[in-house]
VOZA-898273 format. One record per residue: y, x, z of N, C-alpha, C in turn; residue number from 1; residue in three letters. Coordinates in nm, 4 decimals, m for minus. Each point is the difference from the previous one (the first is absolute). Layout:
REM VOZA-898273
<site n_c2="Y" n_c1="X" n_c3="Z" ca_c2="Y" ca_c1="X" ca_c3="Z" c_c2="Y" c_c1="X" c_c3="Z" num="NUM" residuo="ALA"/>
...
//
This chain:
REM VOZA-898273
<site n_c2="0.3577" n_c1="m4.0507" n_c3="4.4077" ca_c2="0.1376" ca_c1="0.0387" ca_c3="m0.0228" c_c2="0.0082" c_c1="0.1407" c_c3="m0.0578" num="1" residuo="MET"/>
<site n_c2="m0.0791" n_c1="0.0948" n_c3="0.0556" ca_c2="0.0006" ca_c1="0.1365" ca_c3="m0.0504" c_c2="m0.0487" c_c1="0.0077" c_c3="m0.1440" num="2" residuo="ASN"/>
<site n_c2="m0.0941" n_c1="m0.0864" n_c3="m0.0382" ca_c2="m0.0485" ca_c1="m0.0028" ca_c3="m0.1375" c_c2="0.1105" c_c1="m0.0414" c_c3="m0.0956" num="3" residuo="LEU"/>
<site n_c2="0.0814" n_c1="m0.0974" n_c3="0.0398" ca_c2="0.1094" ca_c1="m0.0471" ca_c3="m0.0848" c_c2="0.1030" c_c1="0.1104" c_c3="m0.0175" num="4" residuo="VAL"/>
<site n_c2="0.0383" n_c1="0.0656" n_c3="0.1093" ca_c2="0.0981" ca_c1="0.1082" ca_c3="m0.0065" c_c2="m0.0548" c_c1="0.1149" c_c3="m0.0837" num="5" residuo="VAL"/>
<site n_c2="m0.1281" n_c1="0.0341" n_c3="0.0181" ca_c2="m0.0625" ca_c1="0.1062" ca_c3="m0.0792" c_c2="m0.0038" c_c1="m0.0346" c_c3="m0.1475" num="6" residuo="GLY"/>
<site n_c2="m0.0292" n_c1="m0.1252" n_c3="m0.0321" ca_c2="m0.0029" ca_c1="m0.0439" ca_c3="m0.1397" c_c2="0.1365" c_c1="0.0059" c_c3="m0.0638" num="7" residuo="GLY"/>
<site n_c2="0.1019" n_c1="m0.0401" n_c3="0.0749" ca_c2="0.1372" ca_c1="0.0055" ca_c3="m0.0520" c_c2="0.0415" c_c1="0.1448" c_c3="m0.0219" num="8" residuo="ILE"/>
<site n_c2="m0.0315" n_c1="0.0874" n_c3="0.0940" ca_c2="0.0345" ca_c1="0.1418" ca_c3="m0.0132" c_c2="m0.0695" c_c1="0.0615" c_c3="m0.1211" num="9" residuo="ALA"/>
<site n_c2="m0.1263" n_c1="m0.0330" n_c3="m0.0206" ca_c2="m0.0732" ca_c1="0.0521" ca_c3="m0.1146" c_c2="0.0600" c_c1="m0.0518" c_c3="m0.1308" num="10" residuo="LEU"/>
<site n_c2="0.0386" n_c1="m0.1266" n_c3="m0.0041" ca_c2="0.0621" ca_c1="m0.0566" ca_c3="m0.1203" c_c2="0.1326" c_c1="0.0690" c_c3="m0.0304" num="11" residuo="SER"/>
<site n_c2="0.0799" n_c1="0.0239" n_c3="0.1029" ca_c2="0.1277" ca_c1="0.0695" ca_c3="m0.0196" c_c2="m0.0224" c_c1="0.1427" c_c3="m0.0475" num="12" residuo="LEU"/>
<site n_c2="m0.0961" n_c1="0.0696" n_c3="0.0584" ca_c2="m0.0297" ca_c1="0.1369" ca_c3="m0.0398" c_c2="m0.0456" c_c1="0.0064" c_c3="m0.1449" num="13" residuo="LEU"/>
<site n_c2="m0.0853" n_c1="m0.0931" n_c3="m0.0398" ca_c2="m0.0468" ca_c1="m0.0048" ca_c3="m0.1385" c_c2="0.1153" c_c1="m0.0301" c_c3="m0.0951" num="14" residuo="THR"/>
<site n_c2="0.0879" n_c1="m0.0907" n_c3="0.0365" ca_c2="0.1139" ca_c1="m0.0349" ca_c3="m0.0847" c_c2="0.0956" c_c1="0.1177" c_c3="m0.0145" num="15" residuo="ALA"/>
<site n_c2="0.0214" n_c1="0.0745" n_c3="0.1060" ca_c2="0.0924" ca_c1="0.1126" ca_c3="m0.0047" c_c2="m0.0581" c_c1="0.1200" c_c3="m0.0735" num="16" residuo="LEU"/>
<site n_c2="m0.1276" n_c1="0.0259" n_c3="0.0185" ca_c2="m0.0616" ca_c1="0.1192" ca_c3="m0.0569" c_c2="m0.0671" c_c1="m0.0253" c_c3="m0.1343" num="17" residuo="CYS"/>
<site n_c2="m0.0281" n_c1="m0.1237" n_c3="m0.0335" ca_c2="m0.0731" ca_c1="m0.0292" ca_c3="m0.1228" c_c2="m0.1488" c_c1="0.0207" c_c3="0.0236" num="18" residuo="GLY"/>
<site n_c2="m0.0781" n_c1="m0.0233" n_c3="m0.1032" ca_c2="m0.1437" ca_c1="0.0215" ca_c3="0.0115" c_c2="m0.0365" c_c1="0.1245" c_c3="m0.0775" num="19" residuo="THR"/>
<site n_c2="m0.1215" n_c1="0.0451" n_c3="0.0171" ca_c2="m0.0452" ca_c1="0.1212" ca_c3="m0.0681" c_c2="m0.0028" c_c1="m0.0190" c_c3="m0.1517" num="20" residuo="ALA"/>
<site n_c2="m0.0135" n_c1="m0.1242" n_c3="m0.0468" ca_c2="m0.0081" ca_c1="m0.0260" ca_c3="m0.1436" c_c2="0.1367" c_c1="m0.0063" c_c3="m0.0672" num="21" residuo="ASP"/>
<site n_c2="0.1052" n_c1="m0.0223" n_c3="0.0761" ca_c2="0.1336" ca_c1="m0.0133" ca_c3="m0.0575" c_c2="0.0689" c_c1="0.1355" c_c3="m0.0063" num="22" residuo="GLU"/>
<site n_c2="0.0525" n_c1="0.0382" n_c3="m0.1185" ca_c2="0.0759" ca_c1="0.1244" ca_c3="m0.0054" c_c2="0.1339" c_c1="m0.0182" c_c3="0.0719" num="23" residuo="PRO"/>
<site n_c2="0.0432" n_c1="0.1035" n_c3="0.0665" ca_c2="0.1264" ca_c1="m0.0016" ca_c3="0.0714" c_c2="0.1062" c_c1="0.0684" c_c3="m0.0853" num="24" residuo="MET"/>
<site n_c2="0.1275" n_c1="m0.0406" n_c3="0.0110" ca_c2="0.1062" ca_c1="0.0707" ca_c3="m0.0709" c_c2="m0.0046" c_c1="0.1492" c_c3="0.0339" num="25" residuo="PRO"/>
<site n_c2="0.0163" n_c1="0.0823" n_c3="m0.0995" ca_c2="m0.0087" ca_c1="0.1441" ca_c3="0.0193" c_c2="m0.1380" c_c1="0.0551" c_c3="m0.0337" num="26" residuo="GLY"/>
<site n_c2="m0.1030" n_c1="m0.0868" n_c3="m0.0065" ca_c2="m0.1333" ca_c1="0.0444" ca_c3="m0.0408" c_c2="0.0045" c_c1="0.0407" c_c3="m0.1466" num="27" residuo="ASP"/>
<site n_c2="m0.0905" n_c1="0.0879" n_c3="m0.0408" ca_c2="m0.0085" ca_c1="0.0432" ca_c3="m0.1395" c_c2="m0.1143" c_c1="m0.0737" c_c3="m0.0691" num="28" residuo="ARG"/>
<site n_c2="0.0265" n_c1="m0.0486" n_c3="m0.1194" ca_c2="m0.1015" ca_c1="m0.0627" ca_c3="m0.0820" c_c2="m0.0279" c_c1="0.0873" c_c3="m0.1208" num="29" residuo="GLY"/>
<site n_c2="m0.1122" n_c1="m0.0227" n_c3="m0.0668" ca_c2="m0.0351" ca_c1="0.0754" ca_c3="m0.1202" c_c2="0.0154" c_c1="m0.0902" c_c3="m0.1211" num="30" residuo="ALA"/>
<site n_c2="0.0491" n_c1="0.0580" n_c3="m0.1086" ca_c2="0.0193" ca_c1="m0.0739" ca_c3="m0.1229" c_c2="m0.0391" c_c1="0.0847" c_c3="m0.1201" num="31" residuo="GLY"/>
<site n_c2="0.0208" n_c1="m0.0531" n_c3="m0.1189" ca_c2="m0.0402" ca_c1="0.0721" ca_c3="m0.1206" c_c2="0.1043" c_c1="0.1026" c_c3="m0.0449" num="32" residuo="PRO"/>
<site n_c2="m0.0453" n_c1="0.0905" n_c3="m0.0840" ca_c2="0.0850" ca_c1="0.0883" ca_c3="m0.0794" c_c2="m0.0552" c_c1="m0.0109" c_c3="m0.1412" num="33" residuo="ALA"/>
<site n_c2="0.0840" n_c1="m0.0388" n_c3="m0.0927" ca_c2="m0.0436" ca_c1="m0.0213" ca_c3="m0.1380" c_c2="0.0236" c_c1="0.1283" c_c3="m0.0788" num="34" residuo="PHE"/>
<site n_c2="m0.1082" n_c1="0.0625" n_c3="m0.0464" ca_c2="0.0082" ca_c1="0.1304" ca_c3="m0.0651" c_c2="0.0080" c_c1="m0.0178" c_c3="m0.1512" num="35" residuo="ILE"/>
<site n_c2="0.1029" n_c1="0.0609" n_c3="m0.0579" ca_c2="0.0192" ca_c1="m0.0041" ca_c3="m0.1449" c_c2="m0.0521" c_c1="0.1260" c_c3="m0.0681" num="36" residuo="ASP"/>
<site n_c2="0.0101" n_c1="0.1154" n_c3="0.0696" ca_c2="m0.0313" ca_c1="0.1269" ca_c3="m0.0643" c_c2="m0.0402" c_c1="0.1030" c_c3="0.1054" num="37" residuo="ASP"/>
<site n_c2="m0.0983" n_c1="0.0825" n_c3="m0.0343" ca_c2="m0.0398" ca_c1="0.1138" ca_c3="0.0827" c_c2="m0.0049" c_c1="0.1219" c_c3="m0.0909" num="38" residuo="VAL"/>
<site n_c2="0.0713" n_c1="0.1044" n_c3="0.0390" ca_c2="0.0044" ca_c1="0.1239" ca_c3="m0.0773" c_c2="m0.0443" c_c1="0.1146" c_c3="0.0904" num="39" residuo="GLU"/>
<site n_c2="m0.0904" n_c1="0.0831" n_c3="m0.0489" ca_c2="m0.0454" ca_c1="0.1149" ca_c3="0.0784" c_c2="0.0951" c_c1="0.1170" c_c3="m0.0193" num="40" residuo="LEU"/>
<site n_c2="0.0302" n_c1="0.0665" n_c3="0.1088" ca_c2="0.0895" ca_c1="0.1147" ca_c3="0.0007" c_c2="m0.0785" c_c1="0.1182" c_c3="0.0544" num="41" residuo="LEU"/>
<site n_c2="m0.0147" n_c1="0.1062" n_c3="m0.0807" ca_c2="m0.0754" ca_c1="0.1178" ca_c3="0.0426" c_c2="0.0928" c_c1="0.1200" c_c3="0.0051" num="42" residuo="MET"/>
<site n_c2="0.0097" n_c1="0.0593" n_c3="0.1178" ca_c2="0.0874" ca_c1="0.1154" ca_c3="0.0187" c_c2="m0.0758" c_c1="0.1281" c_c3="m0.0332" num="43" residuo="LEU"/>
<site n_c2="0.0689" n_c1="0.0944" n_c3="m0.0611" ca_c2="m0.0619" ca_c1="0.1270" ca_c3="m0.0355" c_c2="m0.0102" c_c1="0.0860" c_c3="0.1251" num="44" residuo="GLU"/>
<site n_c2="m0.1105" n_c1="m0.0135" n_c3="0.0675" ca_c2="m0.0262" ca_c1="0.0764" ca_c3="0.1217" c_c2="m0.1495" c_c1="0.0198" c_c3="0.0094" num="45" residuo="SER"/>
<site n_c2="m0.0424" n_c1="0.0798" n_c3="0.0960" ca_c2="m0.1437" ca_c1="0.0136" ca_c3="0.0217" c_c2="m0.0276" c_c1="m0.0144" c_c3="0.1481" num="46" residuo="TYR"/>
<site n_c2="m0.0817" n_c1="m0.0945" n_c3="0.0410" ca_c2="m0.0576" ca_c1="m0.1049" ca_c3="m0.0849" c_c2="0.1080" c_c1="m0.0943" c_c3="m0.0526" num="47" residuo="PRO"/>
<site n_c2="m0.0354" n_c1="m0.0730" n_c3="m0.1043" ca_c2="0.0954" ca_c1="m0.0898" ca_c3="m0.0660" c_c2="0.0334" c_c1="m0.1162" c_c3="0.0933" num="48" residuo="VAL"/>
<site n_c2="0.1291" n_c1="m0.0222" n_c3="0.0221" ca_c2="0.0460" ca_c1="m0.1131" ca_c3="0.0811" c_c2="0.0227" c_c1="m0.1190" c_c3="m0.0926" num="49" residuo="GLN"/>
<site n_c2="m0.0572" n_c1="m0.1149" n_c3="0.0379" ca_c2="0.0065" ca_c1="m0.1193" ca_c3="m0.0837" c_c2="0.0724" c_c1="m0.1111" c_c3="0.0754" num="50" residuo="VAL"/>
<site n_c2="0.0885" n_c1="m0.0674" n_c3="m0.0720" ca_c2="0.0690" ca_c1="m0.1169" ca_c3="0.0532" c_c2="m0.0128" c_c1="m0.1147" c_c3="m0.0980" num="51" residuo="GLY"/>
<site n_c2="0.0141" n_c1="m0.1205" n_c3="0.0505" ca_c2="0.0001" ca_c1="m0.1184" ca_c3="m0.0851" c_c2="0.1376" c_c1="m0.0638" c_c3="0.0100" num="52" residuo="ALA"/>
<site n_c2="0.0681" n_c1="m0.0099" n_c3="m0.1130" ca_c2="0.1281" ca_c1="m0.0684" ca_c3="m0.0051" c_c2="m0.0323" c_c1="m0.1470" c_c3="m0.0288" num="53" residuo="VAL"/>
<site n_c2="0.0279" n_c1="m0.0849" n_c3="0.0973" ca_c2="m0.0341" ca_c1="m0.1425" ca_c3="m0.0091" c_c2="0.1292" c_c1="m0.0790" c_c3="m0.0156" num="54" residuo="VAL"/>
<site n_c2="0.0039" n_c1="m0.0850" n_c3="m0.1034" ca_c2="0.1170" ca_c1="m0.0845" ca_c3="m0.0263" c_c2="m0.0430" c_c1="m0.1461" c_c3="m0.0010" num="55" residuo="ARG"/>
<site n_c2="0.0880" n_c1="m0.0852" n_c3="0.0501" ca_c2="m0.0309" ca_c1="m0.1418" ca_c3="0.0007" c_c2="0.1062" c_c1="m0.0793" c_c3="0.0718" num="56" residuo="GLY"/>
<site n_c2="m0.0392" n_c1="m0.1153" n_c3="0.0526" ca_c2="0.0943" ca_c1="m0.0870" ca_c3="0.0695" c_c2="m0.0596" c_c1="m0.0510" c_c3="0.1305" num="57" residuo="THR"/>
<site n_c2="0.0896" n_c1="m0.0309" n_c3="0.0914" ca_c2="m0.0347" ca_c1="m0.0639" ca_c3="0.1268" c_c2="0.0511" c_c1="m0.1430" c_c3="m0.0052" num="58" residuo="LEU"/>
<site n_c2="m0.0568" n_c1="m0.0907" n_c3="0.0801" ca_c2="0.0401" ca_c1="m0.1411" ca_c3="m0.0054" c_c2="0.1483" c_c1="m0.0246" c_c3="0.0274" num="59" residuo="PRO"/>
<site n_c2="0.0623" n_c1="0.0818" n_c3="0.0850" ca_c2="0.1427" ca_c1="m0.0145" ca_c3="0.0298" c_c2="0.0496" c_c1="0.1282" c_c3="0.0665" num="60" residuo="ASP"/>
<site n_c2="0.1310" n_c1="0.0148" n_c3="0.0170" ca_c2="0.0542" ca_c1="0.1230" ca_c3="0.0584" c_c2="m0.0398" c_c1="0.0239" c_c3="0.1459" num="61" residuo="PRO"/>
<site n_c2="m0.0504" n_c1="m0.1005" n_c3="0.0687" ca_c2="m0.0399" ca_c1="0.0154" ca_c3="0.1400" c_c2="m0.1398" c_c1="0.0608" c_c3="0.0153" num="62" residuo="CYS"/>
<site n_c2="m0.0787" n_c1="0.0048" n_c3="m0.1081" ca_c2="m0.1316" ca_c1="0.0629" ca_c3="0.0045" c_c2="0.0170" c_c1="0.1514" c_c3="m0.0135" num="63" residuo="HIS"/>
<site n_c2="m0.0796" n_c1="0.0747" n_c3="0.0756" ca_c2="0.0022" ca_c1="0.1460" ca_c3="m0.0059" c_c2="m0.1330" c_c1="0.0491" c_c3="m0.0562" num="64" residuo="GLN"/>
<site n_c2="0.0079" n_c1="0.0974" n_c3="m0.0884" ca_c2="m0.1194" ca_c1="0.0544" ca_c3="m0.0650" c_c2="m0.0814" c_c1="0.0832" c_c3="0.0988" num="65" residuo="LEU"/>
<site n_c2="m0.1308" n_c1="m0.0201" n_c3="m0.0021" ca_c2="m0.0937" ca_c1="0.0750" ca_c3="0.0843" c_c2="m0.1221" c_c1="0.0336" c_c3="m0.0847" num="66" residuo="GLU"/>
<site n_c2="m0.0792" n_c1="0.0981" n_c3="0.0455" ca_c2="m0.1263" ca_c1="0.0292" ca_c3="m0.0664" c_c2="m0.0957" c_c1="0.0650" c_c3="0.0979" num="67" residuo="TRP"/>
<site n_c2="m0.1288" n_c1="m0.0136" n_c3="m0.0343" ca_c2="m0.1082" ca_c1="0.0647" ca_c3="0.0745" c_c2="m0.0795" c_c1="0.0810" c_c3="m0.1009" num="68" residuo="LYS"/>
<site n_c2="m0.0331" n_c1="0.1208" n_c3="0.0373" ca_c2="m0.0712" ca_c1="0.0920" ca_c3="m0.0876" c_c2="m0.1329" c_c1="0.0373" c_c3="0.0648" num="69" residuo="LEU"/>
<site n_c2="m0.1064" n_c1="m0.0039" n_c3="m0.0783" ca_c2="m0.1300" ca_c1="0.0472" ca_c3="0.0479" c_c2="m0.0691" c_c1="0.0729" c_c3="m0.1144" num="70" residuo="SER"/>
<site n_c2="m0.0808" n_c1="0.0989" n_c3="0.0341" ca_c2="m0.0681" ca_c1="0.0793" ca_c3="m0.1022" c_c2="m0.1446" c_c1="0.0223" c_c3="0.0399" num="71" residuo="ALA"/>
<site n_c2="m0.0848" n_c1="m0.0009" n_c3="m0.1018" ca_c2="m0.1417" ca_c1="0.0283" ca_c3="0.0201" c_c2="m0.0502" c_c1="0.0723" c_c3="m0.1245" num="72" residuo="SER"/>
<site n_c2="m0.0307" n_c1="0.1282" n_c3="0.0162" ca_c2="m0.0467" ca_c1="0.0790" ca_c3="m0.1140" c_c2="0.1093" c_c1="0.0134" c_c3="m0.1045" num="73" residuo="GLY"/>
<site n_c2="m0.0303" n_c1="m0.0435" n_c3="m0.1222" ca_c2="0.0968" ca_c1="0.0104" ca_c3="m0.1092" c_c2="0.0780" c_c1="m0.1305" c_c3="m0.0215" num="74" residuo="ASP"/>
<site n_c2="m0.0097" n_c1="m0.0930" n_c3="0.0934" ca_c2="0.0681" ca_c1="m0.1304" ca_c3="m0.0119" c_c2="0.1094" c_c1="m0.0105" c_c3="0.1064" num="75" residuo="ARG"/>
<site n_c2="0.1198" n_c1="m0.0380" n_c3="m0.0444" ca_c2="0.1135" ca_c1="m0.0189" ca_c3="0.0889" c_c2="0.0451" c_c1="m0.1451" c_c3="m0.0134" num="76" residuo="ILE"/>
<site n_c2="m0.0054" n_c1="m0.0736" n_c3="0.1095" ca_c2="0.0416" ca_c1="m0.1398" ca_c3="0.0003" c_c2="0.1361" c_c1="m0.0127" c_c3="0.0670" num="77" residuo="ASP"/>
<site n_c2="0.0903" n_c1="m0.0724" n_c3="m0.0660" ca_c2="0.1321" ca_c1="m0.0273" ca_c3="0.0554" c_c2="0.0204" c_c1="m0.1507" c_c3="m0.0008" num="78" residuo="VAL"/>
<site n_c2="0.0271" n_c1="m0.0542" n_c3="0.1174" ca_c2="0.0345" ca_c1="m0.1414" ca_c3="0.0118" c_c2="0.1512" c_c1="m0.0068" c_c3="0.0208" num="79" residuo="GLU"/>
<site n_c2="0.0690" n_c1="m0.0626" n_c3="m0.0950" ca_c2="0.1456" ca_c1="m0.0139" ca_c3="0.0064" c_c2="0.0310" c_c1="m0.1453" c_c3="0.0341" num="80" residuo="VAL"/>
<site n_c2="0.0860" n_c1="m0.0204" n_c3="0.0996" ca_c2="0.0340" ca_c1="m0.1342" ca_c3="0.0452" c_c2="0.1401" c_c1="0.0026" c_c3="0.0591" num="81" residuo="PHE"/>
<site n_c2="0.0434" n_c1="m0.1100" n_c3="0.0548" ca_c2="0.1313" ca_c1="m0.0048" ca_c3="0.0638" c_c2="m0.0139" c_c1="m0.0587" c_c3="0.1397" num="82" residuo="SER"/>
<site n_c2="0.0987" n_c1="0.0288" n_c3="0.0822" ca_c2="0.0078" ca_c1="m0.0615" ca_c3="0.1321" c_c2="0.1376" c_c1="m0.0639" c_c3="0.0142" num="83" residuo="THR"/>
<site n_c2="0.0086" n_c1="m0.0973" n_c3="0.0889" ca_c2="0.1257" ca_c1="m0.0702" ca_c3="0.0212" c_c2="0.0067" c_c1="m0.0489" c_c3="0.1438" num="84" residuo="PHE"/>
<site n_c2="0.1215" n_c1="m0.0258" n_c3="0.0464" ca_c2="0.0188" ca_c1="m0.0532" ca_c3="0.1337" c_c2="m0.0181" c_c1="m0.1508" c_c3="m0.0042" num="85" residuo="GLU"/>
<site n_c2="m0.0911" n_c1="m0.0508" n_c3="0.0824" ca_c2="m0.0293" ca_c1="m0.1433" ca_c3="0.0050" c_c2="0.1230" c_c1="m0.0754" c_c3="0.0484" num="86" residuo="VAL"/>
<site n_c2="0.0318" n_c1="m0.1101" n_c3="m0.0669" ca_c2="0.1093" ca_c1="m0.0865" ca_c3="0.0418" c_c2="0.1366" c_c1="0.0432" c_c3="m0.0482" num="87" residuo="GLY"/>
<site n_c2="0.0091" n_c1="0.1101" n_c3="m0.0734" ca_c2="0.1279" ca_c1="0.0494" ca_c3="m0.0493" c_c2="0.0358" c_c1="m0.0725" c_c3="m0.1294" num="88" residuo="LEU"/>
<site n_c2="0.1184" n_c1="m0.0588" n_c3="m0.0064" ca_c2="0.0452" ca_c1="m0.0647" ca_c3="m0.1225" c_c2="0.0422" c_c1="0.1064" c_c3="m0.0999" num="89" residuo="ASP"/>
<site n_c2="m0.0381" n_c1="m0.0190" n_c3="m0.1263" ca_c2="0.0289" ca_c1="0.0998" ca_c3="m0.1015" c_c2="0.0262" c_c1="m0.0695" c_c3="m0.1332" num="90" residuo="CYS"/>
<site n_c2="0.0871" n_c1="0.0591" n_c3="m0.0792" ca_c2="0.0314" ca_c1="m0.0538" ca_c3="m0.1319" c_c2="m0.1249" c_c1="0.0069" c_c3="m0.0881" num="91" residuo="ILE"/>
<site n_c2="m0.0244" n_c1="m0.1029" n_c3="m0.0775" ca_c2="m0.1204" ca_c1="m0.0081" ca_c3="m0.0835" c_c2="0.0260" c_c1="0.0635" c_c3="m0.1363" num="92" residuo="ALA"/>
<site n_c2="m0.0085" n_c1="0.1319" n_c3="m0.0050" ca_c2="0.0149" ca_c1="0.0742" ca_c3="m0.1254" c_c2="m0.0910" c_c1="0.1226" c_c3="0.0098" num="93" residuo="VAL"/>
<site n_c2="m0.0715" n_c1="0.0315" n_c3="m0.1088" ca_c2="m0.0916" ca_c1="0.1138" ca_c3="0.0041" c_c2="0.0779" c_c1="0.1301" c_c3="0.0138" num="94" residuo="VAL"/>
<site n_c2="m0.0629" n_c1="0.0964" n_c3="0.0628" ca_c2="0.0598" ca_c1="0.1313" ca_c3="0.0243" c_c2="m0.0856" c_c1="0.1052" c_c3="m0.0697" num="95" residuo="GLU"/>
<site n_c2="0.0605" n_c1="0.0775" n_c3="m0.0913" ca_c2="m0.0735" ca_c1="0.1053" ca_c3="m0.0686" c_c2="m0.0192" c_c1="0.1194" c_c3="0.0923" num="96" residuo="GLU"/>
<site n_c2="m0.1106" n_c1="0.0734" n_c3="m0.0213" ca_c2="m0.0224" ca_c1="0.1223" ca_c3="0.0761" c_c2="m0.0595" c_c1="0.1070" c_c3="m0.0884" num="97" residuo="PHE"/>
<site n_c2="0.0180" n_c1="0.1244" n_c3="0.0429" ca_c2="m0.0665" ca_c1="0.1160" ca_c3="m0.0575" c_c2="m0.0271" c_c1="0.0942" c_c3="0.1156" num="98" residuo="GLU"/>
<site n_c2="m0.1237" n_c1="0.0398" n_c3="0.0156" ca_c2="m0.0380" ca_c1="0.0889" ca_c3="0.1095" c_c2="m0.0987" c_c1="0.1037" c_c3="m0.0507" num="99" residuo="ALA"/>
<site n_c2="0.0121" n_c1="0.1215" n_c3="0.0516" ca_c2="m0.0970" ca_c1="0.1047" ca_c3="m0.0299" c_c2="m0.0898" c_c1="0.0157" c_c3="0.1208" num="100" residuo="THR"/>
<site n_c2="m0.1287" n_c1="m0.0239" n_c3="m0.0210" ca_c2="m0.0994" ca_c1="0.0084" ca_c3="0.1060" c_c2="m0.0754" c_c1="0.1311" c_c3="m0.0156" num="101" residuo="ILE"/>
<site n_c2="0.0023" n_c1="0.0845" n_c3="0.1023" ca_c2="m0.0725" ca_c1="0.1264" ca_c3="m0.0015" c_c2="m0.1495" c_c1="m0.0295" c_c3="0.0093" num="102" residuo="ASP"/>
<site n_c2="m0.0738" n_c1="0.0345" n_c3="m0.1033" ca_c2="m0.1429" ca_c1="m0.0270" ca_c3="m0.0061" c_c2="m0.0800" c_c1="0.1131" c_c3="0.0637" num="103" residuo="ILE"/>
<site n_c2="0.0479" n_c1="0.1238" n_c3="m0.0123" ca_c2="m0.0686" ca_c1="0.1138" ca_c3="0.0614" c_c2="m0.0048" c_c1="0.1205" c_c3="m0.0915" num="104" residuo="GLY"/>
<site n_c2="m0.0735" n_c1="0.1007" n_c3="0.0448" ca_c2="m0.0198" ca_c1="0.1244" ca_c3="m0.0746" c_c2="m0.1400" c_c1="m0.0013" c_c3="m0.0595" num="105" residuo="ASP"/>
<site n_c2="m0.0122" n_c1="0.0456" n_c3="m0.1261" ca_c2="m0.1282" ca_c1="m0.0101" ca_c3="m0.0694" c_c2="m0.0352" c_c1="0.1289" c_c3="m0.0734" num="106" residuo="PHE"/>
<site n_c2="m0.1294" n_c1="0.0329" n_c3="0.0025" ca_c2="m0.0570" ca_c1="0.1108" ca_c3="m0.0771" c_c2="m0.0363" c_c1="m0.0544" c_c3="m0.1380" num="107" residuo="GLU"/>
<site n_c2="m0.0463" n_c1="0.0861" n_c3="m0.0897" ca_c2="m0.0427" ca_c1="m0.0437" ca_c3="m0.1326" c_c2="m0.1106" c_c1="m0.1046" c_c3="0.0124" num="108" residuo="ASN"/>
<site n_c2="0.0098" n_c1="m0.1022" n_c3="m0.0839" ca_c2="m0.1018" ca_c1="m0.1041" ca_c3="0.0011" c_c2="0.0549" c_c1="m0.1310" c_c3="m0.0527" num="109" residuo="GLY"/>
<site n_c2="m0.0864" n_c1="m0.1023" n_c3="m0.0002" ca_c2="0.0377" ca_c1="m0.1345" ca_c3="m0.0437" c_c2="0.0091" c_c1="m0.0900" c_c3="0.1221" num="110" residuo="GLU"/>
<site n_c2="0.1035" n_c1="m0.0822" n_c3="0.0042" ca_c2="0.0265" ca_c1="m0.0848" ca_c3="0.1154" c_c2="0.0341" c_c1="m0.1410" c_c3="m0.0460" num="111" residuo="TYR"/>
<site n_c2="m0.0081" n_c1="m0.0930" n_c3="0.0938" ca_c2="0.0326" ca_c1="m0.1394" ca_c3="m0.0288" c_c2="0.0969" c_c1="m0.0499" c_c3="0.1065" num="112" residuo="LEU"/>
<site n_c2="0.1193" n_c1="m0.0350" n_c3="m0.0447" ca_c2="0.0992" ca_c1="m0.0620" ca_c3="0.0867" c_c2="m0.0097" c_c1="m0.1505" c_c3="m0.0217" num="113" residuo="LEU"/>
<site n_c2="m0.0121" n_c1="m0.0761" n_c3="0.1083" ca_c2="m0.0084" ca_c1="m0.1455" ca_c3="m0.0083" c_c2="0.1165" c_c1="m0.0574" c_c3="0.0812" num="114" residuo="VAL"/>
<site n_c2="0.0906" n_c1="m0.0672" n_c3="m0.0695" ca_c2="0.1174" ca_c1="m0.0593" ca_c3="0.0648" c_c2="m0.0127" c_c1="m0.1513" c_c3="m0.0095" num="115" residuo="VAL"/>
<site n_c2="m0.0182" n_c1="m0.0647" n_c3="0.1147" ca_c2="m0.0170" ca_c1="m0.1460" ca_c3="0.0071" c_c2="m0.1047" c_c1="m0.0499" c_c3="m0.0997" num="116" residuo="ASN"/>
<site n_c2="m0.1103" n_c1="0.0741" n_c3="m0.0097" ca_c2="m0.1115" ca_c1="m0.0404" ca_c3="m0.0833" c_c2="0.0054" c_c1="0.0458" c_c3="m0.1438" num="117" residuo="GLY"/>
<site n_c2="0.1109" n_c1="0.0584" n_c3="m0.0450" ca_c2="0.0119" ca_c1="0.0474" ca_c3="m0.1379" c_c2="m0.0287" c_c1="0.1498" c_c3="m0.0018" num="118" residuo="VAL"/>
<site n_c2="m0.0878" n_c1="0.0431" n_c3="m0.0913" ca_c2="m0.0449" ca_c1="0.1380" ca_c3="m0.0057" c_c2="0.0878" c_c1="0.0857" c_c3="m0.0909" num="119" residuo="GLU"/>
<site n_c2="0.0289" n_c1="0.1226" n_c3="0.0485" ca_c2="0.0766" ca_c1="0.0990" ca_c3="m0.0736" c_c2="m0.0742" c_c1="0.1327" c_c3="0.0088" num="120" residuo="TYR"/>
<site n_c2="m0.0916" n_c1="0.0273" n_c3="m0.0968" ca_c2="m0.0709" ca_c1="0.1277" ca_c3="0.0040" c_c2="0.0935" c_c1="0.1151" c_c3="m0.0355" num="121" residuo="PRO"/>
<site n_c2="m0.0233" n_c1="0.1151" n_c3="0.0639" ca_c2="0.0786" ca_c1="0.1187" ca_c3="m0.0360" c_c2="m0.0873" c_c1="0.1230" c_c3="0.0175" num="122" residuo="PHE"/>
<site n_c2="0.0439" n_c1="0.1090" n_c3="m0.0653" ca_c2="m0.0751" ca_c1="0.1233" ca_c3="m0.0010" c_c2="0.0947" c_c1="0.1141" c_c3="0.0314" num="123" residuo="GLN"/>
<site n_c2="m0.0476" n_c1="0.0958" n_c3="0.0806" ca_c2="0.0759" ca_c1="0.1204" ca_c3="0.0339" c_c2="m0.0644" c_c1="0.1157" c_c3="m0.0740" num="124" residuo="ILE"/>
//
């Protein structure tokens, strides 16, 4: 009898909470960001401050633009993507974006900016 009650309780708990594999409403998912153009912006300062003006589109207005930046030596990698709320209904129309991403401060030299796999060499 206790096994039956325990099994029913476990089934109810699983149904109410979902499983680890199922996203829950309010969870964030990752999606694409389609990049049309990247422009380097260099401010007249010392050291030179560099930004990347990134333009493109998101799958819909419910996606939010995000990025991750990492640097190693003279190479700067930027991964641009979008996030969205799982289970949220949204109108199916692309959303344009323009964002300036602070790349960092640089001394004289040659550098390589890589945005979603596309290379943009620049020199200070």
